[in-house]
N, C-alpha and C positions, 0 to 999 in steps of 0.2 A: 084218293083223300089228300088233302092239302098238305103244301110241304111244311108250314108252321108247325102243325103237330107235332109230326117226323122230328123236326129238331130238335123237343124238346122232350124228346121219348127217353124214356130211362132205360141203360143198356145194358145187358146183361153178357160177356162180361162190359165195363166200360173201356174203352180204348186207351184213356188218358190215365188208365192204375197200369196200362203194360208197357210206357214209357220209357227206354231206357235213358239216365243224363247221359248228357253228352260230353259234360265236361264239370271244373267244378265250380264254373259261373252260367252252368246250367242245369241246375238242381229240380226237377221237374216236381209239383205239388201233386200228392195225391189228392184227389177227390174230398175225401175224407177230412183232411185237414184243410182244406178250403173251407167247406162247410162249417167247421168250429169257429174258424175267425171269424166268417161270415154270420153265425149265431152271436158270437161276441157285440157284434155291429149289430143288430137288431135289439137286443138288451139294450145298448148303451142309447141307441135312436131313441127306444122307449122310453126308456128313462127321462131323459132330457125333454121330451117333446109329446107330456101327457099321456103317455100310451099309446101312441100314434104307432101303426105299424110303418117301417118306412119301405115297404116291398108292395104297398098301395099309393105309393105318392108319385104319380110322373113328372115331378121337378124334379126329383133327386140325381145328381150327375155321379158315375162313380170313374174312377182311373185306375188301371191297374199299369204302371208307370216301365214295367220291364217284365211283359205279356211274355211267355216263351208257349205252354200248352194251348193258352187259352180259359184254363181251365176256372179260377176265378169269374170272368167273363159271361163264361158260361152259366158257372152255377147263379150269380148275380139275374142273370137272366130268365134263368128257371124261375127264381123266385120272384121276379117281377111280372112273368108271363100269369104266375096264379093270384099274385098280390092284385094288378090293376083290372081285373075281370067285369069290376064294376062301373071301374071310371072310363073303363073301355074294353067295351063289349064284343068287340069282332076283335077276332082271333088275329086276324092275318094285320089288320090296323094295328093291333097292341104290340105284337112283334115286332113289326118296322116302326113303330114310336120307339120302342125301348133300345132296337140296335142303332137308331138315327139319331136320337136325343139323349140316351143316359148311361149309356155303356161307352166306353173307350181304354184303347191301349195305347202304349208305345213298346215296339218288341226291341228286343237286344240283338238279336242278328236279322239276316233277312230270311232265313230259314225257320225263326219261331214264326216270325210274320204269318208265314205261309199255313201253320201248323197251326197257330191261335185264330185265323180267318177258318178257317176249315172245320176249327171245333164250336164257332159262335156262330157263322154264315154258313154254315155247310156248304161252303165254296172258299177257294184259295183266292177267289177274286170278290169284292163287295157288290160287287155290279156284274157278278156271272150270272150265266142262264139258272145255277143251281141256287143262286142265293135265296135264301129266305126274307132277305132286307129287300124291299122295294122301290126305295127312294134313293139309294146311293147312285152319283155319277161319277164315280171314281171308284180304282180297281182297290185302292187300298181300303176304304169307305172309312172308319173311325179307327183303327187298328194301323198304326204307321212304323215304318222303320226308315229313320234317317240315319245314312253311314256319316260319320262322324270324325274328325279328325281330332288327334291329341294336340295339345296346343305344349311346344317343347320350350322350356327353360332350365338353363345346364345339365341338359342330357334327361331332366326328367316332365314329366306332364305337370302343367300347373294345376291343375283340375285332379288328377286322379295318381298322381307321383308314379307312373310306369315308368318305365325307363326307356329310353330312347334306344339306346342299342338293341332292344330285345323288340321293339314293335314299330320302330319307323321301319317297315317293310314292304311296303307297296300295297297295290288293292288285291293280290292275288291271294292273299291270308287275311285271315279274321284279327282285326286293332284292336276290337275289347275294347273300345272306345264308343262312351254308353252315352246317346245323346241328353238323357234326363242329366246326368252331373257335368256335363263338360256344356255347361254354362252358367254368367255372370249372374244373369236376372232371367230365372226360372219362368216366371211369368210371363215374359215377354218373349219366351223359347217356346212356350205352351201355345200362346196367343200364335204364334208363328207356324207352328205344327198343323194348327187344326185350324188355321185361317179367320180364329175370332177370338175377342179375349173371353178366358174360360175361367169357372169358378167351380170347383169340385167339390159336392159334400164330404164324400167318403173316398180314399186313396187305399186299396189295400193289394196287397200281396208279395212276393217271396225274390227279394232283389237278388243280383250276381253275390256272393261270400268273398270273394279274391280276387288278386290280379291272378290269372292264369299266365303261365309262362315265366315267373319270375323265380324264385331262388327253390321253390318247394314247400310243400306241405307248409306247417305253420310260419315259416318265414318268408312265405308271398305277402304282399302288401292286401290289407282287408279291405273291402269295397263297401259291402252294405250300409257302416257308418255313412259313406256319404248319399248312399239312396235316401236313408232316414231323414238326415238334414236338410235335403232338398226337398223331398215332400214335405216337411212343416214349415218349411220359408211359403208354401201355396197356402198355407192355412187352411186346409180343410176343416171341418166339423169332427169328421173321425179318422182317425189313420190307423189301419194294423199291417204289420210285417211281418213275414216269420224270418229269422237271423240265426246266427249261430248266438252260442249264451258264454262264448269267451270273453266279452266284453264287461261280462259282470266282477270278474277280477284281475282281467289283465289282457293281453292281446296287444300286437307289436301296433303303436302309434295310437292307442285308444285309450290316452288317459282322459285327454279332454271330454273324449265323447260319454265314457262314465258319466264322469262327474255332472254333465248336463242331461244324463238321461236321470241318475240317480237324484238330480235335483227339483225334475221337473214334474211337478203334482201334476199334471195334465195324464201322466202314464197311470190308467186307471184299472186296468189287468195285463198279470204276468203271467204265462203257462209257461213253465220250465220243463225241461226232458233231458235227464241227466246220459242217459243214452239217445242218440241221437237215430237210433235203427229203431224204433219205438213208432217214429214218424217217419222214418227214409229207409224204410227196412234194407236198402241196394247198395248201399254208401254209409261212410263213415267219417263224422265229424266230430274233431279232439274237442273236448267240452261240454259236448250236447248242442242243442237247440232251443229254441223259446219263439213264440208270439207275444205279442202286446196289441195293447188297445191306446192309443191316444186320444183323448178327450178334449179337443179344444177350449171348449166354453166349461167345462165340470173338472177343476181341479179338485184333488183331495188325497184321501189315502187310496193304494196299490190295493185291487186284491191277487193274490198271488197262489199260485196252484204248482207243486214241485214233483213232478213224477218220477221215481228212483226205484230200480230194479222191479219193475211190475205192481209200485207201489201207491198211490198217490197222499199228499200233504196235502193238506188245504183243504179248499181255501180260505187264505189267511189274510184277514188285512194289515197290510204293512205299511212302514214309512221307507219307500227306496233310500232315501239319504242317511240313514242312521250311520252308516258308515263309508269310509271312503269307498268301499268294494262292498259287493252284495252277497251277505248271506244266505246262499240258496234253501238250505234245510232251515227251516223255522225252529225244528227242534235244538238245532244245537245252540239259538240264539241265548237261552238262561245259562248255558256252560257259559258262553262268551264273555257274557255281562258280569258275571261273576268274576271271574279271571281278570278281567279291566279294572273292577273295583280296585283290586289291588294295587293299583298303578307303580308297578314295578318298571325298573329296567328291560327292555326288550333281547328278545335273540339276536336279533336282524343286526345291531352293531358290534355283534362279534363274529358277522360274515363279513367274507370278503366279497366283492364283485366278481363280474364274470374273469375267466381266465386269469385266474390268482397271480401264476409266474409268468403270465405272457407267453405259455406254453399251450399251441393250440392242439385240440383232439386229435389231429392227424399226425403231431409233431414225430421225427421220427428219428430224431440226432440224438439219439442216448444207444445205450448196448445194452438191449433186451436179455433179461436172466441172467444178468452179470452184476456180482457184487460191489460195491462203489470202492475206490483206492483211494486212499491217500486224500486229496481234499474233493474227491467227485461225489456227488449228492446221490441219496435213493430215489429216483422217480416210480413215481405212481401212475400207471396210466391204463387207458382201455385201448386191446383192440377188436373191435366187434362188441359183443358182449363180455369178452373174458376181461377181468384184471389179469394185469403186467406188471412187473416191474424190471428197473434195470439202472446201470450204472449212467450219470448224466456228469458233465461236465459243469460247475459250478458257474462259469461264466455266460453259458445260454438263457441262465435266469433274468428277464429284463424287467422284473415287476416283483415289488413287496419281498425285497431279499431281506427285511426284518423277520420275515415269520419263518426263516428259513432254519437257523439254529435252537429253533425254540419249540415246546410242546404243542403240539394242535391236532385238530381232527378233522380230517377230509370226508368231505361230504357229499354224496354222490349227484349230480345236477338231475340224472335222470332217474326220475321215481317210479310209479308205476301208474297203468292207466286204468281207471276204472271200467271203462267200456270193455279191458280185455279181463276182467275177475268174473267170471260168469256168477259167480256169489254173490254178487254186490258189495264184498268187503274186500275193505284196499288197502294196501300195505304204504302207500304215502311214499316213502323214502324208501331207499336202497341203505346195505350196510354201512353204517359210519365204517371211517379207517382210524384209529389212534397212530398217528405218527410223530417221532421225537425229533429228535435236533439231526440236520443235516439233510433232512428230505424236502420234497417238491411235489407236484403234481402239474398231470394236465389238465385242461379247457373242460373235461372231463368231471372233475369236482370243484367244489368253492373249500374254501379253509375255516375252520371256525377256532379264532386263537387269537394273539399268543396266550396261551395257559400258563401257567404258575408251575406247574410239575408234570407226572405220567399220573399222580393219582386225580388231578382236576381233568386230566384229558378223557380219561375213564368215568369220571363221573358225568360229563358232558357226553359223552357215548351212551352210557346207560341211559339219561334223561331224554335223548334222541329215540329210543329203543320203545320209550313207553307210548302206550295208546292214546294219552293224554295228550302228550306234545307234538303227536304226527296227526290227530284229529285238529290243533286249532292251525297247524301249518295245512290239512286240507281246506281250510277255510278259506284260504287264499288262493290254490292252487289250482288254476283252470283248465288245465292241461297235465303232459305227464314230466314236464320239466318241472324244476325246481330251483329260482333264485333266490337272493339276499330277500326281495320284499315279503316274499310268502315266509318269514319267520318271524314278520312284524308284532303278531298277535301271543308268540309265543314267548312268556315271560322267563325273563335267567333266575336262575336259584345260584345257592352256595353249592359251588361246587368240591364239597367235602365228603362226598357219601356215595354212594350206588343209590339212585333214584327207583323207585317201581312206583306203579300205579296206586298202589295202595298208598304210599306217602304223599302223592300229590290230588288224589280224589280228599284226603281228610284235611289236608291245607286249605284247598278253595273251597269245602263243605259241597262237594258233590255227590248230589242226592241218586238214591239206587236207582231210580227213573232214569237218571242221565248219565249212573253210568253203564246199564244196560243198554242204553242209547249206543255211548261209546262205543263199547263194546261189540254192538252189533255190526258198527261201522268198522272197524279199523283192525285188522288182524294183527295178533301177536307176533311179536320178533322174535327170535331166539338168540340168546347172546354167542356172543363170537365163538367159534370151534364147537357149535353143539349143532 
């Protein structure tokens, strides 16, 4: 039996479904997801080319510029093998043509280059004895790995902002400097890599998500935006990538990227998963993941599909740039539009910035569990997940001293994460604290104030307990933490009563179906002391 048929036979189980992720920049793509994305590519190509089958065209070139397991290149090749039967009837000739003329990859590490070649060529060397490609003269074939150095300026890489202190560490450890984004002229860089000026019709893949080895978690610098921007500069006809969804409403350093994505009418398909485990069962990605299809020559509205808690909403045609952030769930749009039509002052103007009194979360310069005496303040803090308080010297406060001796509300920065709510119903915020004069807090909280009285502070706290207010916060909340900008769609009220959802539903003319939606999304919050 010839080698070519073996290379593209179905496997049970498929080995690429069994590979564990190596790190947060090496998230391997399940074959099922790769094929969903390729289905979208196929449909877009047909719509733009009079119904033509992209897999039956032997001139189309594909690039995965951050290949890991090689799954995209393998699945593309399998489709081309089936589609090019009439154009190239001989199977061995067809396979060789596909692998040498149509599919290309740039690996992100030396290890993944070997893995990708094994997936695509059935050999870690493209010109090896067991390779199913016959015409390669080099060991790497069309899957390259280019060891790359960071370009340090003022202790950071000018391309990816990697900190020199962490990544200038010699050749024995991975530098996480990726060739595709460490280039001023990506067209010239691609030509140098592959030995010729290359024009790719389709770029597809799953880029590294964030800078490994930084501060950790959501504080690590995102990388995926750099790969998206670089891929667009190559001007492929179609571009599809799977990336974290945090860019839609937040993310460190992603404001410009978000603005450009939402304003780019060439983003024609957006498929969004609130819970990343629906696509990547073995890892947690705060804020979920999405994949998009960018169609260079065919701008227009975007067809959006939203997956949440096992439910699929859409597809729905949307204008991505309606707001400055993307409202992921289209069912919330009618509510948001009603609220914004009132054109009221917004709650974020009452809210402080991060670290309101200049006291970090890990601040310990207070007497825990001790009541303040004399001119001391009562400090509210957290130790782990436990709320504590104690006596604090007034001189320790370095910011916003005007907020010390007034009524105010402390707003917990750490809310709840939807992926942790098995029911799919979210609290959004933790309970607020009504704080009187002579109080301060650590970075664990933001401050809403100054407020005129204790009654006004209690009114604010009651408002933030409503499902209505917490839904509006959630629309701008991409992860667990709640910062000032996430209150931007919450309208201010008159702080002269205890607010209830019934009051707010009546004021903003929220319909019964909209009420049902709000209450299906947001958990009730008990009043203090209950």
